[in-house]
C-alpha positions in Angstrom: 0.0 0.0 0.0 2.9 2.3 0.7 4.3 1.5 -2.7 1.0 2.4 -4.4 0.9 5.6 -2.5 4.3 6.5 -3.7 3.3 5.7 -7.3 -0.1 7.4 -7.5 0.0 10.0 -4.9 -2.2 11.4 -2.1 -4.8 12.8 -4.4 -5.6 9.2 -5.7 -5.6 8.0 -2.0 -8.2 10.5 -1.0 -10.3 10.2 -4.2 -13.8 9.0 -4.2 -14.7 5.5 -3.0 -17.0 3.9 -5.6 -20.1 2.3 -4.2 -22.5 -0.3 -5.6 -25.3 2.3 -6.0 -27.2 3.9 -8.8 -25.3 7.1 -8.2 -22.2 5.4 -9.6 -23.8 3.0 -12.0 -27.0 4.6 -13.1 -29.7 3.2 -15.4 -31.0 -0.3 -16.0 -28.4 -3.1 -16.2 -29.3 -6.2 -18.3 -26.0 -7.8 -18.7 -25.6 -7.2 -22.4 -22.3 -6.6 -24.0 -23.2 -3.0 -24.5 -23.8 -2.7 -20.8 -20.3 -4.3 -20.1 -18.7 -1.8 -22.4 -20.5 1.1 -20.6 -19.2 -0.1 -17.2 -15.7 -0.3 -18.6 -15.9 3.3 -19.9 -17.2 4.4 -16.4 -14.3 2.6 -14.6 -11.8 4.1 -17.1 -13.0 7.6 -16.2 -12.7 6.8 -12.5 -9.2 5.4 -12.9 -8.1 8.1 -15.4 -7.4 5.7 -18.2 -8.1 6.7 -21.7 -10.7 4.2 -23.0 -9.4 4.7 -26.5 -6.3 2.6 -25.5 -8.3 -0.3 -24.3 -10.0 -3.1 -26.4 -12.6 -5.3 -24.8 -13.0 -8.9 -25.8 -15.6 -11.4 -24.7 -14.8 -15.0 -23.8 -17.5 -17.6 -24.1 -18.0 -20.0 -21.3 -19.3 -23.6 -21.0 -21.2 -24.3 -17.8 -22.4 -27.7 -19.0 -26.1 -27.1 -18.2 -27.2 -30.4 -19.8 -25.1 -32.2 -17.1 -26.2 -30.2 -14.0 -29.8 -30.5 -15.1 -29.7 -34.3 -14.4 -27.3 -35.0 -11.6 -26.5 -33.4 -8.2 -23.4 -31.4 -8.8 -21.0 -29.1 -7.1 -19.0 -26.8 -9.2 -16.0 -24.8 -7.8 -13.9 -22.2 -9.5 -11.0 -20.0 -8.6 -8.6 -17.4 -10.1 -9.2 -14.7 -12.7 -12.4 -14.2 -14.8 -10.6 -12.0 -17.3 -7.2 -11.5 -18.9 -5.0 -8.6 -20.1 -2.4 -8.5 -22.8 -0.8 -5.9 -25.0 -1.4 -6.0 -28.7 0.1 -3.4 -31.1 0.7 -1.1 -28.2 -2.9 -1.4 -27.0 -4.3 -3.1 -24.0 -6.7 -6.0 -24.7 -9.0 -7.0 -21.8 -10.9 -10.2 -22.1 -14.0 -10.8 -20.0 -15.9 -14.1 -19.6 -19.5 -13.7 -20.8 -20.8 -15.3 -17.5 -19.4 -12.4 -15.5 -21.9 -10.1 -17.2 -24.7 -11.6 -15.1 -23.0 -10.8 -11.9 -22.5 -7.0 -11.7 -20.4 -7.0 -8.6 -18.0 -9.6 -10.0 -18.0 -7.8 -13.3 -16.8 -4.5 -11.8 -14.2 -6.4 -9.7 -12.9 -8.1 -12.8 -12.8 -5.0 -15.0 -11.1 -3.1 -12.2 -8.4 -5.7 -11.9 -7.8 -5.8 -15.6 -7.6 -2.1 -15.8 -5.1 -2.3 -12.9 -2.9 -4.3 -15.3 -3.0 -1.3 -17.7 -1.6 1.0 -15.0 1.0 -1.5 -13.7 2.1 -3.6 -16.7 1.2 -1.6 -19.8 2.5 1.6 -18.2 5.7 -0.1 -17.3 5.5 0.3 -13.5 6.2 -3.4 -12.9 7.0 -6.5 -14.9 4.7 -9.5 -15.5 7.7 -11.5 -14.3 7.3 -10.0 -10.8 6.0 -12.9 -8.6 3.4 -11.0 -6.8 2.1 -8.8 -9.6 -1.4 -10.4 -9.6 -2.1 -9.8 -5.8 -0.6 -6.4 -6.1 -3.1 -5.7 -8.9 -5.9 -6.8 -6.5 -4.5 -4.4 -3.9 -4.5 -1.6 -6.5 -8.3 -1.9 -6.8 -8.5 -1.1 -3.2 -6.2 1.8 -3.5 -8.3 3.2 -6.4 -11.5 3.1 -4.3 -13.0 -0.1 -5.9 -12.2 -2.5 -3.1 -15.8 -3.0 -2.1 -16.5 -4.7 -5.4 -13.2 -6.8 -5.2 -13.8 -7.8 -1.6 -17.5 -8.7 -2.1 -16.7 -10.8 -5.2 -13.8 -12.6 -3.5 -15.9 -15.6 -2.5 -19.3 -16.6 -3.8 -21.7 -19.4 -2.8 -24.9 -20.2 -4.4 -27.4 -23.2 -4.1 -30.2 -24.0 -6.5 -32.9 -26.8 -6.2 -33.5 -28.6 -9.4 -36.2 -31.2 -8.9 -34.9 -33.8 -6.5 -31.3 -32.5 -6.7 -29.4 -29.7 -5.3 -26.9 -27.7 -7.5 -24.2 -25.7 -5.6 -21.6 -23.5 -6.9 -18.7 -21.9 -5.0 -16.1 -19.6 -6.6 -13.1 -17.5 -5.7 -12.4 -14.4 -7.7 -9.0 -12.7 -7.7 -5.8 -13.5 -5.9 -6.4 -12.2 -2.4 -8.5 -13.9 0.3 -11.3 -12.3 2.2 -9.1 -11.7 5.3 -6.5 -10.1 3.0 -9.0 -7.9 1.4 -10.3 -6.9 4.9 -6.9 -5.9 6.1 -6.1 -4.2 2.8 -9.3 -2.2 3.2 -8.4 -1.4 6.8 -5.0 -0.2 5.8 -6.6 2.0 3.0 -9.1 3.4 5.5 -6.3 4.1 8.1 -4.2 6.0 5.5 -7.2 8.1 4.6 -7.8 8.9 8.2 -11.1 6.9 8.5 -11.2 4.9 11.7 -14.9 4.1 11.0 -15.5 4.5 7.2 -19.1 5.1 6.1 -18.5 3.1 3.0 -17.9 -0.1 4.9 -21.6 -0.7 5.3 -21.6 -1.8 1.6 -19.3 -4.7 2.3 -20.5 -8.2 2.7 -20.3 -9.7 6.3 -17.0 -11.5 6.0 -14.9 -8.6 4.5 -16.6 -6.1 6.7 -15.7 -8.2 9.8 -12.1 -8.5 8.7 -12.0 -4.8 8.0 -13.0 -4.0 11.5 -10.4 -6.4 13.0 -7.8 -4.8 10.9 -8.8 -1.3 12.1 -8.7 -2.4 15.7 -5.2 -3.8 15.2 -4.0 -0.6 13.6 -5.6 1.5 16.3 -4.0 -0.7 19.0 -0.5 -0.4 17.5 -1.1 3.2 16.6 0.4 2.5 13.1 0.4 5.4 10.8 2.5 4.4 7.8 
């Protein structure tokens, strides 16, 4: 977090925290590719990235509905739901189509991939750096998008289909919920927010870890 502060400055540190509300993402959201593009443009504006230097690609997914319709099944996923590469000097961001149906995860994924634009494409770090992926997750917190990243870090759903149950768990990103909680606590502490109002938008687990982190920082009176 100190490195991000040195790279992007105090103005970015104290910039607006983006909330999952209509004030930040107005209008009806249907999950179309046009909607995804609109969210990308909005995030580019927030992160001060020229959208003209970013190309968006859509990756199709295969969820095997014909299998899950007939047998009880548990599906688990982990890792990234998008990708970033540089082609002809431009950043190409790929997003899985299934992310479009989950707005929280979509924003988290787009924010992460745009973080690669700032870190990799802009030459701040190398892709060979061992921790560049978790660092990019941490960047989403520093850029005021940590609510989305933390809330999307773990997802559990259960659906009854006739006599069977279909369950799905997924991890998104490279930080765990406790890591996101402490990262958010560190972010709030640097901003001088011992009890941030935006924390109410966090899910239960990351909000709990955030509060624990703030208590720890207060007990040690850590300021840097």
